[in-house]
OpenMM code with the backbone's topology and positions (N, CA, C; nanometers):
from openmm import Vec3, app, unit

residues = "MET ASN ILE VAL LYS GLN THR PHE VAL LEU LEU VAL LEU VAL CYS ALA GLY MET ASN LEU TYR ALA LEU GLU ASP ILE ARG LYS PRO GLU THR TRP VAL LYS HIS PHE SER SER SER GLY LYS MET GLU PHE ASN TRP ASP GLU GLU ASN ASN ALA MET ASN ILE GLN ILE SER TYR ALA ASP THR VAL LYS ASP ARG TRP ALA TYR PRO GLY LEU ILE LEU SER ALA GLU ASP LYS LYS ALA ASP PHE LEU GLU PHE GLU ILE LYS VAL GLU THR ASN PRO GLU LYS ARG GLY PHE ARG ASN CYS LEU ILE LEU PHE GLN ALA PRO ASN TRP LYS ASN ILE GLY GLN LEU TRP TYR PRO ALA PRO GLY LYS GLU PHE LYS LYS VAL ARG PHE ASP LEU ARG LYS GLN LYS PHE ASP LEU THR LYS VAL ARG VAL VAL ARG ILE GLY LEU ASN VAL LYS ASP ALA ALA GLU ALA SER ILE TRP LEU ARG ASN ILE LYS PHE VAL LYS ALA ALA GLU".split()
positions = [
    Vec3(0.0856, -0.1161, 0.0000),
    Vec3(0.0000, 0.0000, 0.0000),
    Vec3(0.0909, 0.1232, 0.0000),
    Vec3(0.0633, 0.2175, -0.0880),
    Vec3(0.1501, 0.3355, -0.0930),
    Vec3(0.1181, 0.4310, 0.0225),
    Vec3(0.2024, 0.5306, 0.0398),
    Vec3(0.1920, 0.6212, 0.1550),
    Vec3(0.0614, 0.6999, 0.1550),
    Vec3(0.0116, 0.7359, 0.0379),
    Vec3(-0.1147, 0.8106, 0.0307),
    Vec3(-0.2301, 0.7235, 0.0813),
    Vec3(-0.2339, 0.5974, 0.0388),
    Vec3(-0.3398, 0.5071, 0.0840),
    Vec3(-0.3275, 0.4800, 0.2338),
    Vec3(-0.2045, 0.4601, 0.2842),
    Vec3(-0.1850, 0.4361, 0.4267),
    Vec3(-0.2319, 0.5556, 0.5086),
    Vec3(-0.1977, 0.6751, 0.4632),
    Vec3(-0.2390, 0.7966, 0.5330),
    Vec3(-0.3910, 0.8083, 0.5341),
    Vec3(-0.4532, 0.7779, 0.4211),
    Vec3(-0.5991, 0.7847, 0.4121),
    Vec3(-0.6641, 0.6858, 0.5086),
    Vec3(-0.6134, 0.5626, 0.5130),
    Vec3(-0.6690, 0.4611, 0.6028),
    Vec3(-0.6561, 0.5055, 0.7476),
    Vec3(-0.5399, 0.5576, 0.7867),
    Vec3(-0.5213, 0.6045, 0.9239),
    Vec3(-0.6134, 0.7219, 0.9558),
    Vec3(-0.6309, 0.8120, 0.8607),
    Vec3(-0.7204, 0.9251, 0.8800),
    Vec3(-0.8638, 0.8786, 0.9001),
    Vec3(-0.9076, 0.7826, 0.8205),
    Vec3(-1.0431, 0.7288, 0.8349),
    Vec3(-1.0598, 0.6658, 0.9727),
    Vec3(-0.9599, 0.5893, 1.0194),
    Vec3(-0.9689, 0.5260, 1.1505),
    Vec3(-0.9750, 0.6282, 1.2629),
    Vec3(-0.8942, 0.7309, 1.2550),
    Vec3(-0.8959, 0.8353, 1.3575),
    Vec3(-1.0307, 0.9062, 1.3571),
    Vec3(-1.0810, 0.9363, 1.2398),
    Vec3(-1.2115, 1.0033, 1.2297),
    Vec3(-1.3234, 0.9142, 1.2821),
    Vec3(-1.3064, 0.7838, 1.2709),
    Vec3(-1.4072, 0.6904, 1.3200),
    Vec3(-1.3951, 0.6702, 1.4704),
    Vec3(-1.2977, 0.7361, 1.5324),
    Vec3(-1.2823, 0.7263, 1.6775),
    Vec3(-1.2031, 0.6052, 1.7227),
    Vec3(-1.1223, 0.5473, 1.6366),
    Vec3(-1.0448, 0.4297, 1.6717),
    Vec3(-0.8978, 0.4548, 1.6389),
    Vec3(-0.8101, 0.3994, 1.7188),
    Vec3(-0.6687, 0.3985, 1.6871),
    Vec3(-0.6296, 0.2546, 1.6566),
    Vec3(-0.5554, 0.2330, 1.5500),
    Vec3(-0.5185, 0.0994, 1.5075),
    Vec3(-0.3721, 0.0730, 1.5370),
    Vec3(-0.3436, -0.0416, 1.5942),
    Vec3(-0.2059, -0.0826, 1.6167),
    Vec3(-0.1753, -0.1970, 1.5224),
    Vec3(-0.0641, -0.1883, 1.4526),
    Vec3(-0.0316, -0.2849, 1.3477),
    Vec3(0.0500, -0.4011, 1.4011),
    Vec3(0.0183, -0.5196, 1.3509),
    Vec3(0.0999, -0.6375, 1.3739),
    Vec3(0.2133, -0.6342, 1.2729),
    Vec3(0.3094, -0.7223, 1.2907),
    Vec3(0.4118, -0.7383, 1.1878),
    Vec3(0.3411, -0.7728, 1.0579),
    Vec3(0.4110, -0.7645, 0.9486),
    Vec3(0.3531, -0.7924, 0.8178),
    Vec3(0.3110, -0.9390, 0.8097),
    Vec3(0.1810, -0.9659, 0.8179),
    Vec3(0.1324, -1.1043, 0.8165),
    Vec3(0.1486, -1.1695, 0.6790),
    Vec3(0.1882, -1.0924, 0.5793),
    Vec3(0.2083, -1.1486, 0.4452),
    Vec3(0.3337, -1.2339, 0.4366),
    Vec3(0.4227, -1.2172, 0.5330),
    Vec3(0.5494, -1.2909, 0.5311),
    Vec3(0.5359, -1.4164, 0.6175),
    Vec3(0.5576, -1.5337, 0.5590),
    Vec3(0.5480, -1.6569, 0.6388),
    Vec3(0.6378, -1.6560, 0.7621),
    Vec3(0.7537, -1.5884, 0.7545),
    Vec3(0.8448, -1.5870, 0.8691),
    Vec3(0.7900, -1.5063, 0.9868),
    Vec3(0.6891, -1.4256, 0.9659),
    Vec3(0.6249, -1.3496, 1.0736),
    Vec3(0.5469, -1.4419, 1.1671),
    Vec3(0.5005, -1.5533, 1.1155),
    Vec3(0.4131, -1.6427, 1.1904),
    Vec3(0.4926, -1.7341, 1.2829),
    Vec3(0.4429, -1.7514, 1.4056),
    Vec3(0.5033, -1.8408, 1.5033),
    Vec3(0.4579, -1.9829, 1.4702),
    Vec3(0.5540, -2.0691, 1.4453),
    Vec3(0.5219, -2.2069, 1.4080),
    Vec3(0.5483, -2.3054, 1.5220),
    Vec3(0.6188, -2.2597, 1.6270),
    Vec3(0.6501, -2.3417, 1.7440),
    Vec3(0.5204, -2.3815, 1.8143),
    Vec3(0.4985, -2.5098, 1.8361),
    Vec3(0.3751, -2.5615, 1.8982),
    Vec3(0.2506, -2.5147, 1.8229),
    Vec3(0.2535, -2.5143, 1.6907),
    Vec3(0.1435, -2.4563, 1.6139),
    Vec3(0.0483, -2.5562, 1.5510),
    Vec3(0.0879, -2.6832, 1.5352),
    Vec3(-0.0015, -2.7776, 1.4683),
    Vec3(0.0387, -2.9213, 1.4957),
    Vec3(-0.0615, -3.0095, 1.4914),
    Vec3(-0.0341, -3.1528, 1.4996),
    Vec3(-0.0159, -3.2112, 1.3599),
    Vec3(-0.0191, -3.1260, 1.2590),
    Vec3(0.0032, -3.1684, 1.1215),
    Vec3(0.1158, -3.0886, 1.0588),
    Vec3(0.1321, -3.1052, 0.9298),
    Vec3(0.2327, -3.0294, 0.8552),
    Vec3(0.1665, -2.9027, 0.8027),
    Vec3(0.2279, -2.7875, 0.8309),
    Vec3(0.1709, -2.6588, 0.7908),
    Vec3(0.2575, -2.5918, 0.6848),
    Vec3(0.1897, -2.5290, 0.5876),
    Vec3(0.2565, -2.4469, 0.4870),
    Vec3(0.1865, -2.3121, 0.4825),
    Vec3(0.2650, -2.2046, 0.4791),
    Vec3(0.2137, -2.0687, 0.4775),
    Vec3(0.2377, -2.0079, 0.3402),
    Vec3(0.1321, -1.9520, 0.2810),
    Vec3(0.1429, -1.8860, 0.1512),
    Vec3(0.0514, -1.7643, 0.1487),
    Vec3(0.1044, -1.6523, 0.0994),
    Vec3(0.0205, -1.5336, 0.0860),
    Vec3(-0.0691, -1.5514, -0.0359),
    Vec3(-0.2002, -1.5340, -0.0171),
    Vec3(-0.3002, -1.5474, -0.1228),
    Vec3(-0.3407, -1.4072, -0.1686),
    Vec3(-0.2846, -1.3623, -0.2800),
    Vec3(-0.3120, -1.2277, -0.3321),
    Vec3(-0.4602, -1.2088, -0.3632),
    Vec3(-0.5232, -1.3105, -0.4213),
    Vec3(-0.6637, -1.2999, -0.4621),
    Vec3(-0.7547, -1.2700, -0.3431),
    Vec3(-0.7284, -1.3333, -0.2298),
    Vec3(-0.8094, -1.3132, -0.1093),
    Vec3(-0.7494, -1.2121, -0.0132),
    Vec3(-0.6299, -1.1595, -0.0452),
    Vec3(-0.5595, -1.0671, 0.0429),
    Vec3(-0.5508, -1.1248, 0.1843),
    Vec3(-0.5061, -1.2516, 0.1898),
    Vec3(-0.5054, -1.3246, 0.3165),
    Vec3(-0.3884, -1.4218, 0.3217),
    Vec3(-0.3465, -1.4533, 0.4455),
    Vec3(-0.2494, -1.5612, 0.4634),
    Vec3(-0.3271, -1.6917, 0.4556),
    Vec3(-0.2813, -1.7816, 0.3710),
    Vec3(-0.3413, -1.9145, 0.3593),
    Vec3(-0.2478, -2.0137, 0.4275),
    Vec3(-0.3024, -2.0840, 0.5251),
    Vec3(-0.2264, -2.1843, 0.5980),
    Vec3(-0.2858, -2.3195, 0.5616),
    Vec3(-0.2066, -2.4005, 0.4945),
    Vec3(-0.2506, -2.5323, 0.4517),
    Vec3(-0.1928, -2.6358, 0.5475),
    Vec3(-0.2825, -2.7200, 0.5998),
    Vec3(-0.2417, -2.8194, 0.6969),
    Vec3(-0.2791, -2.9569, 0.6462),
    Vec3(-0.1866, -3.0515, 0.6571),
    Vec3(-0.2167, -3.1908, 0.6245),
    Vec3(-0.1823, -3.2752, 0.7471),
    Vec3(-0.2686, -3.3718, 0.7752),
    Vec3(-0.2528, -3.4568, 0.8931),
    Vec3(-0.2245, -3.6002, 0.8502),
    Vec3(-0.1327, -3.6638, 0.9187),
    Vec3(-0.1063, -3.8057, 0.8953),
    Vec3(-0.2276, -3.8864, 0.9413),
    Vec3(-0.2496, -4.0009, 0.8788),
    Vec3(-0.3635, -4.0860, 0.9146),
    Vec3(-0.3620, -4.1267, 1.0614),
    Vec3(-0.2429, -4.1350, 1.1202),
    Vec3(-0.2302, -4.1791, 1.2593),
    Vec3(-0.2634, -4.0699, 1.3609),
    Vec3(-0.2746, -3.9446, 1.3148),
    Vec3(-0.3026, -3.8323, 1.4065),
    Vec3(-0.4521, -3.8280, 1.4365),
    Vec3(-0.4865, -3.8398, 1.5618),
    Vec3(-0.6282, -3.8357, 1.6027),
    Vec3(-0.6703, -3.6956, 1.6467),
    Vec3(-0.5821, -3.6245, 1.7194),
    Vec3(-0.6116, -3.4887, 1.7658),
    Vec3(-0.5550, -3.3914, 1.6627),
    Vec3(-0.6421, -3.3421, 1.5735),
    Vec3(-0.5995, -3.2614, 1.4589),
    Vec3(-0.6250, -3.1138, 1.4870),
    Vec3(-0.5167, -3.0398, 1.5068),
    Vec3(-0.5279, -2.8996, 1.5448),
    Vec3(-0.4242, -2.8171, 1.4717),
    Vec3(-0.4555, -2.6873, 1.4609),
    Vec3(-0.3628, -2.5895, 1.4020),
    Vec3(-0.3914, -2.4539, 1.4647),
    Vec3(-0.2890, -2.3948, 1.5267),
    Vec3(-0.2994, -2.2648, 1.5927),
    Vec3(-0.1773, -2.1800, 1.5606),
    Vec3(-0.1688, -2.1314, 1.4361),
    Vec3(-0.0564, -2.0430, 1.4016),
    Vec3(-0.0626, -1.9156, 1.4849),
    Vec3(0.0537, -1.8609, 1.5177),
    Vec3(0.0585, -1.7468, 1.6081),
    Vec3(0.1287, -1.6260, 1.5523),
    Vec3(0.1007, -1.5144, 1.6162),
    Vec3(0.1663, -1.3872, 1.5856),
    Vec3(0.2139, -1.3254, 1.7160),
    Vec3(0.3346, -1.2714, 1.7148),
    Vec3(0.3900, -1.2052, 1.8331),
    Vec3(0.3323, -1.0647, 1.8419),
    Vec3(0.2875, -1.0275, 1.9605),
    Vec3(0.2285, -0.8953, 1.9804),
    Vec3(0.3358, -0.7903, 2.0038),
    Vec3(0.3097, -0.6715, 1.9525),
    Vec3(0.3956, -0.5569, 1.9819),
    Vec3(0.3471, -0.4924, 2.1119),
    Vec3(0.4243, -0.4006, 2.1650),
    Vec3(0.3824, -0.3275, 2.2857),
    Vec3(0.2529, -0.2516, 2.2588),
    Vec3(0.2374, -0.1971, 2.1390),
    Vec3(0.1159, -0.1233, 2.1042),
    Vec3(-0.0049, -0.2162, 2.0970),
    Vec3(0.0137, -0.3374, 2.0414),
    Vec3(-0.0961, -0.4345, 2.0331),
    Vec3(-0.1498, -0.4670, 2.1722),
    Vec3(-0.0605, -0.4706, 2.2713),
    Vec3(-0.0991, -0.5079, 2.4075),
    Vec3(-0.1833, -0.4013, 2.4771),
    Vec3(-0.1953, -0.2837, 2.4156),
    Vec3(-0.2781, -0.1760, 2.4702),
    Vec3(-0.4175, -0.1749, 2.4080),
    Vec3(-0.4457, -0.2692, 2.3195),
    Vec3(-0.5704, -0.2692, 2.2426),
    Vec3(-0.6920, -0.2997, 2.3290),
    Vec3(-0.8045, -0.2510, 2.2818),
    Vec3(-0.9326, -0.2797, 2.3447),
    Vec3(-1.0103, -0.3878, 2.2695),
    Vec3(-0.9786, -0.4041, 2.1411),
    Vec3(-1.0508, -0.4994, 2.0573),
    Vec3(-0.9531, -0.5796, 1.9725),
    Vec3(-0.9909, -0.7030, 1.9436),
    Vec3(-0.9214, -0.7860, 1.8452),
    Vec3(-1.0238, -0.8191, 1.7387),
    Vec3(-0.9848, -0.8003, 1.6128),
    Vec3(-1.0733, -0.8389, 1.5039),
    Vec3(-0.9930, -0.9020, 1.3908),
    Vec3(-1.0587, -0.9896, 1.3193),
    Vec3(-0.9979, -1.0556, 1.2044),
    Vec3(-1.1076, -1.1173, 1.1200),
    Vec3(-1.0698, -1.1616, 1.0009),
    Vec3(-1.1598, -1.2356, 0.9139),
    Vec3(-1.0982, -1.3714, 0.8883),
    Vec3(-1.1839, -1.4741, 0.8829),
    Vec3(-1.1365, -1.6115, 0.8654),
    Vec3(-1.2318, -1.6889, 0.7758),
    Vec3(-1.1737, -1.7783, 0.6963),
    Vec3(-1.2519, -1.8793, 0.6264),
    Vec3(-1.1688, -2.0069, 0.6262),
    Vec3(-1.2394, -2.1215, 0.6180),
    Vec3(-1.1724, -2.2507, 0.6246),
    Vec3(-1.2383, -2.3475, 0.5275),
    Vec3(-1.1562, -2.4266, 0.4621),
    Vec3(-1.2044, -2.5378, 0.3802),
    Vec3(-1.1336, -2.6637, 0.4289),
    Vec3(-1.2074, -2.7746, 0.4326),
    Vec3(-1.1487, -2.9014, 0.4742),
    Vec3(-1.1616, -3.0036, 0.3623),
    Vec3(-1.0743, -3.1027, 0.3682),
    Vec3(-1.0794, -3.2144, 0.2738),
    Vec3(-1.0745, -3.3422, 0.3565),
    Vec3(-1.1810, -3.4228, 0.3514),
    Vec3(-1.3074, -3.4026, 0.2822),
    Vec3(-1.3843, -3.2838, 0.3401),
    Vec3(-1.4789, -3.2331, 0.2598),
    Vec3(-1.5566, -3.1144, 0.2967),
    Vec3(-1.6505, -3.1413, 0.4144),
    Vec3(-1.6864, -3.0321, 0.4799),
    Vec3(-1.7895, -3.0297, 0.5851),
    Vec3(-1.7666, -3.1327, 0.6950),
    Vec3(-1.6413, -3.1424, 0.7425),
    Vec3(-1.6107, -3.2385, 0.8480),
    Vec3(-1.6349, -3.1807, 0.9869),
    Vec3(-1.6470, -3.0504, 0.9979),
    Vec3(-1.6749, -2.9884, 1.1266),
    Vec3(-1.5503, -2.9641, 1.2105),
    Vec3(-1.5720, -2.8976, 1.3232),
    Vec3(-1.4628, -2.8570, 1.4105),
    Vec3(-1.4954, -2.8943, 1.5541),
    Vec3(-1.3914, -2.9308, 1.6280),
    Vec3(-1.4066, -2.9564, 1.7717),
    Vec3(-1.3977, -2.8248, 1.8493),
    Vec3(-1.3034, -2.7405, 1.8095),
    Vec3(-1.2812, -2.6114, 1.8750),
    Vec3(-1.2424, -2.5079, 1.7706),
    Vec3(-1.2846, -2.3861, 1.7932),
    Vec3(-1.2405, -2.2696, 1.7160),
    Vec3(-1.2012, -2.1658, 1.8207),
    Vec3(-1.0704, -2.1463, 1.8368),
    Vec3(-1.0215, -2.0683, 1.9503),
    Vec3(-0.9175, -1.9652, 1.9108),
    Vec3(-0.9123, -1.8615, 1.9925),
    Vec3(-0.8013, -1.7675, 1.9934),
    Vec3(-0.7310, -1.7927, 2.1260),
    Vec3(-0.6034, -1.8266, 2.1186),
    Vec3(-0.5254, -1.8546, 2.2384),
    Vec3(-0.4295, -1.7389, 2.2645),
    Vec3(-0.4196, -1.6987, 2.3887),
    Vec3(-0.3286, -1.5923, 2.4308),
    Vec3(-0.2225, -1.6560, 2.5184),
    Vec3(-0.0951, -1.6462, 2.4751),
    Vec3(0.0120, -1.7153, 2.5443),
    Vec3(0.1157, -1.6193, 2.6021),
    Vec3(0.1649, -1.6569, 2.7195),
    Vec3(0.2726, -1.5842, 2.7862),
    Vec3(0.4053, -1.6189, 2.7181),
    Vec3(0.5134, -1.5492, 2.7525),
    Vec3(0.6445, -1.5796, 2.6938),
    Vec3(0.6906, -1.7248, 2.7132),
    Vec3(0.6415, -1.7933, 2.8167),
    Vec3(0.6802, -1.9332, 2.8411),
    Vec3(0.5890, -2.0321, 2.7677),
    Vec3(0.5057, -1.9842, 2.6752),
    Vec3(0.4125, -2.0626, 2.5923),
    Vec3(0.2894, -2.1092, 2.6690),
    Vec3(0.2757, -2.0709, 2.7942),
    Vec3(0.1583, -2.1102, 2.8719),
    Vec3(0.0375, -2.0279, 2.8276),
    Vec3(-0.0770, -2.0963, 2.8111),
    Vec3(-0.2008, -2.0259, 2.7770),
    Vec3(-0.2498, -1.9492, 2.8992),
    Vec3(-0.2725, -1.8199, 2.8820),
    Vec3(-0.3243, -1.7395, 2.9924),
    Vec3(-0.4648, -1.6882, 2.9630),
    Vec3(-0.5151, -1.7173, 2.8444),
    Vec3(-0.6506, -1.6795, 2.8081),
    Vec3(-0.6896, -1.7440, 2.6771),
    Vec3(-0.8201, -1.7599, 2.6596),
    Vec3(-0.8697, -1.8116, 2.5329),
    Vec3(-1.0097, -1.7588, 2.5083),
    Vec3(-1.0410, -1.7450, 2.3814),
    Vec3(-1.1727, -1.6992, 2.3390),
    Vec3(-1.2247, -1.7940, 2.2311),
    Vec3(-1.3508, -1.8313, 2.2411),
    Vec3(-1.4139, -1.9162, 2.1407),
    Vec3(-1.4752, -1.8261, 2.0349),
    Vec3(-1.4608, -1.8625, 1.9087),
    Vec3(-1.5280, -1.7893, 1.8020),
    Vec3(-1.6152, -1.8856, 1.7222),
    Vec3(-1.7172, -1.8332, 1.6528),
    Vec3(-1.8090, -1.9200, 1.5773),
    Vec3(-1.7361, -1.9962, 1.4664),
    Vec3(-1.7809, -2.1187, 1.4414),
    Vec3(-1.7192, -2.2022, 1.3379),
    Vec3(-1.7195, -2.1294, 1.2036),
    Vec3(-1.6033, -2.1246, 1.1385),
    Vec3(-1.5952, -2.0585, 1.0083),
    Vec3(-1.6476, -2.1485, 0.8972),
    Vec3(-1.6691, -2.0871, 0.7817),
    Vec3(-1.7140, -2.1619, 0.6651),
    Vec3(-1.6281, -2.1272, 0.5448),
    Vec3(-1.6833, -2.1505, 0.4264),
    Vec3(-1.6092, -2.1292, 0.3021),
    Vec3(-1.6058, -1.9830, 0.2588),
    Vec3(-1.6813, -1.8988, 0.3262),
    Vec3(-1.6800, -1.7547, 0.3002),
    Vec3(-1.6186, -1.6855, 0.4216),
    Vec3(-1.5530, -1.5728, 0.3988),
    Vec3(-1.4919, -1.5008, 0.5099),
    Vec3(-1.5967, -1.4573, 0.6114),
    Vec3(-1.5637, -1.4759, 0.7388),
    Vec3(-1.6486, -1.4344, 0.8493),
    Vec3(-1.5669, -1.3401, 0.9359),
    Vec3(-1.6240, -1.2246, 0.9689),
    Vec3(-1.5550, -1.1295, 1.0558),
    Vec3(-1.5792, -1.1667, 1.2010),
    Vec3(-1.4717, -1.1644, 1.2784),
    Vec3(-1.4766, -1.1959, 1.4207),
    Vec3(-1.4226, -1.0742, 1.4951),
    Vec3(-1.4908, -1.0346, 1.6023),
    Vec3(-1.4470, -0.9186, 1.6809),
    Vec3(-1.4732, -0.9460, 1.8284),
    Vec3(-1.3712, -0.9205, 1.9107),
    Vec3(-1.3827, -0.9396, 2.0546),
    Vec3(-1.3451, -0.8120, 2.1275),
    Vec3(-1.4205, -0.7828, 2.2333),
    Vec3(-1.3888, -0.6730, 2.3235),
    Vec3(-1.2938, -0.7295, 2.4291),
    Vec3(-1.1667, -0.6973, 2.4171),
    Vec3(-1.0653, -0.7514, 2.5074),
    Vec3(-1.0773, -0.6950, 2.6486),
    Vec3(-1.1461, -0.5823, 2.6643),
    Vec3(-1.1621, -0.5215, 2.7965),
    Vec3(-1.2493, -0.6085, 2.8864),
    Vec3(-1.3288, -0.6971, 2.8288),
    Vec3(-1.4204, -0.7822, 2.9050),
    Vec3(-1.3591, -0.9162, 2.9434),
    Vec3(-1.2347, -0.9374, 2.9073),
    Vec3(-1.1702, -1.0663, 2.9332),
    Vec3(-1.1045, -1.0674, 3.0708),
    Vec3(-1.0824, -1.1871, 3.1232),
    Vec3(-1.0273, -1.2029, 3.2575),
    Vec3(-0.8767, -1.2260, 3.2569),
    Vec3(-0.8096, -1.1921, 3.1492),
    Vec3(-0.6648, -1.2054, 3.1448),
    Vec3(-0.6047, -1.0708, 3.1091),
    Vec3(-0.4791, -1.0539, 3.1437),
    Vec3(-0.4084, -0.9285, 3.1233),
    Vec3(-0.3352, -0.9337, 2.9889),
    Vec3(-0.3816, -0.8559, 2.8928),
    Vec3(-0.3229, -0.8560, 2.7583),
    Vec3(-0.1766, -0.8127, 2.7608),
    Vec3(-0.1370, -0.7329, 2.8588),
    Vec3(0.0032, -0.6881, 2.8642),
    Vec3(0.0993, -0.8036, 2.8935),
    Vec3(0.0470, -0.9144, 2.9450),
    Vec3(0.1305, -1.0313, 2.9745),
    Vec3(0.1357, -1.1305, 2.8575),
    Vec3(0.0672, -1.1003, 2.7489),
    Vec3(0.0603, -1.1900, 2.6336),
    Vec3(0.1779, -1.1636, 2.5404),
    Vec3(0.2417, -1.2700, 2.4965),
    Vec3(0.3480, -1.2589, 2.3971),
    Vec3(0.2972, -1.2969, 2.2585),
    Vec3(0.2162, -1.4046, 2.2520),
    Vec3(0.1701, -1.4591, 2.1244),
    Vec3(0.0193, -1.4758, 2.1269),
    Vec3(-0.0450, -1.4366, 2.0187),
    Vec3(-0.1863, -1.4672, 1.9985),
    Vec3(-0.1927, -1.5710, 1.8873),
    Vec3(-0.2719, -1.6758, 1.9101),
    Vec3(-0.2872, -1.7838, 1.8124),
    Vec3(-0.4339, -1.7916, 1.7711),
    Vec3(-0.4569, -1.7924, 1.6421),
    Vec3(-0.5926, -1.8023, 1.5885),
    Vec3(-0.5989, -1.9344, 1.5129),
    Vec3(-0.6836, -2.0257, 1.5585),
    Vec3(-0.6866, -2.1551, 1.4931),
    Vec3(-0.8063, -2.2382, 1.5308),
    Vec3(-0.7898, -2.3699, 1.5099),
    Vec3(-0.9016, -2.4606, 1.5301),
    Vec3(-0.8555, -2.6049, 1.5364),
    Vec3(-0.9479, -2.6897, 1.5817),
    Vec3(-0.9298, -2.8345, 1.5792),
    Vec3(-1.0342, -2.8883, 1.4806),
    Vec3(-0.9882, -2.9580, 1.3781),
    Vec3(-1.0825, -3.0220, 1.2861),
    Vec3(-1.1198, -3.1575, 1.3446),
    Vec3(-1.2408, -3.2041, 1.3127),
    Vec3(-1.2842, -3.3332, 1.3674),
    Vec3(-1.2049, -3.4479, 1.3078),
    Vec3(-1.2101, -3.4646, 1.1776),
    Vec3(-1.1411, -3.5798, 1.1195),
    Vec3(-1.0962, -3.5565, 0.9754),
    Vec3(-1.0871, -3.4323, 0.9321),
    Vec3(-1.0424, -3.4032, 0.7960),
    Vec3(-0.8938, -3.4359, 0.7809),
    Vec3(-0.8551, -3.4828, 0.6634),
    Vec3(-0.7153, -3.5133, 0.6354),
    Vec3(-0.6365, -3.3862, 0.6075),
    Vec3(-0.7072, -3.2815, 0.5582),
    Vec3(-0.6439, -3.1544, 0.5245),
    Vec3(-0.7380, -3.0402, 0.5602),
    Vec3(-0.6774, -2.9274, 0.5884),
    Vec3(-0.7546, -2.8054, 0.6128),
    Vec3(-0.6769, -2.6873, 0.5564),
    Vec3(-0.7493, -2.5899, 0.5052),
    Vec3(-0.6908, -2.4634, 0.4608),
    Vec3(-0.7594, -2.3517, 0.5372),
    Vec3(-0.6778, -2.2724, 0.6059),
    Vec3(-0.7282, -2.1586, 0.6820),
    Vec3(-0.6797, -2.0318, 0.6117),
    Vec3(-0.7704, -1.9376, 0.5908),
    Vec3(-0.7334, -1.8056, 0.5398),
    Vec3(-0.7610, -1.7052, 0.6510),
    Vec3(-0.6616, -1.6237, 0.6837),
    Vec3(-0.6754, -1.5172, 0.7834),
    Vec3(-0.6371, -1.3846, 0.7201),
    Vec3(-0.7191, -1.2842, 0.7453),
    Vec3(-0.6880, -1.1512, 0.6939),
    Vec3(-0.7441, -1.0445, 0.7873),
    Vec3(-0.6947, -0.9233, 0.7657),
    Vec3(-0.7393, -0.8057, 0.8435),
    Vec3(-0.7318, -0.8302, 0.9944),
    Vec3(-0.6222, -0.8886, 1.0382),
    Vec3(-0.6005, -0.9109, 1.1811),
    Vec3(-0.5573, -0.7777, 1.2410),
    Vec3(-0.6375, -0.7291, 1.3371),
    Vec3(-0.6113, -0.5966, 1.3935),
    Vec3(-0.6340, -0.5960, 1.5430),
    Vec3(-0.5458, -0.5287, 1.6128),
    Vec3(-0.5665, -0.4931, 1.7521),
    Vec3(-0.6010, -0.3452, 1.7509),
    Vec3(-0.7172, -0.3125, 1.8044),
    Vec3(-0.7702, -0.1766, 1.7919),
    Vec3(-0.7911, -0.1159, 1.9297),
    Vec3(-0.7543, 0.0109, 1.9420),
    Vec3(-0.7749, 0.0864, 2.0655),
    Vec3(-0.8967, 0.1767, 2.0466),
    Vec3(-0.9903, 0.1728, 2.1408),
    Vec3(-1.1076, 0.2586, 2.1338),
    Vec3(-1.0682, 0.4032, 2.1576),
    Vec3(-1.1450, 0.4928, 2.1020),
    Vec3(-1.1194, 0.6358, 2.1234),
    Vec3(-1.1422, 0.6701, 2.2704),
    Vec3(-1.0642, 0.7580, 2.3224),
    Vec3(-1.0765, 0.7973, 2.4634),
    Vec3(-1.1712, 0.9127, 2.4780),
] * unit.nanometer
topology = app.Topology()
chain = topology.addChain("A")
for resn in residues:
    res = topology.addResidue(resn, chain)
    for name in ("N", "CA", "C"):
        topology.addAtom(name, app.Element.getBySymbol(name[0]), res)
């Protein structure tokens, strides 16, 4: 995005009464935390058509607990946010296998989960998810990594698309 477009987007956000804090560039696979991220094999690819990170996961036949929770490291500014929002869509192979869990995990520097939020099961179309972090019982300033993911019931493969991941501060 060029500087004129970035300035316009920031101006619109300020006028809307919100301040936006940026994550690292989610378009780069190296930005994503892969440590303890999946019980399958994960591949990260930027999908230009959907303007989203596509995470493709394949599970060995012997894997019964099939999960994927790719993570992003929070900046100091992200930890001051009042809201978390993102868009997600998922496809499984075979189709329509369902999910055991759809969670956002908040982890401390030692990888311990200190909070989690359930979100509605995604489908083949992008779904916007938004949480008011001020209502949660964990301290966002103690979070190092946020993981957005799910457990598939029994699909051999899953593709997750994530886009517009934002930590937003409400206007004062």
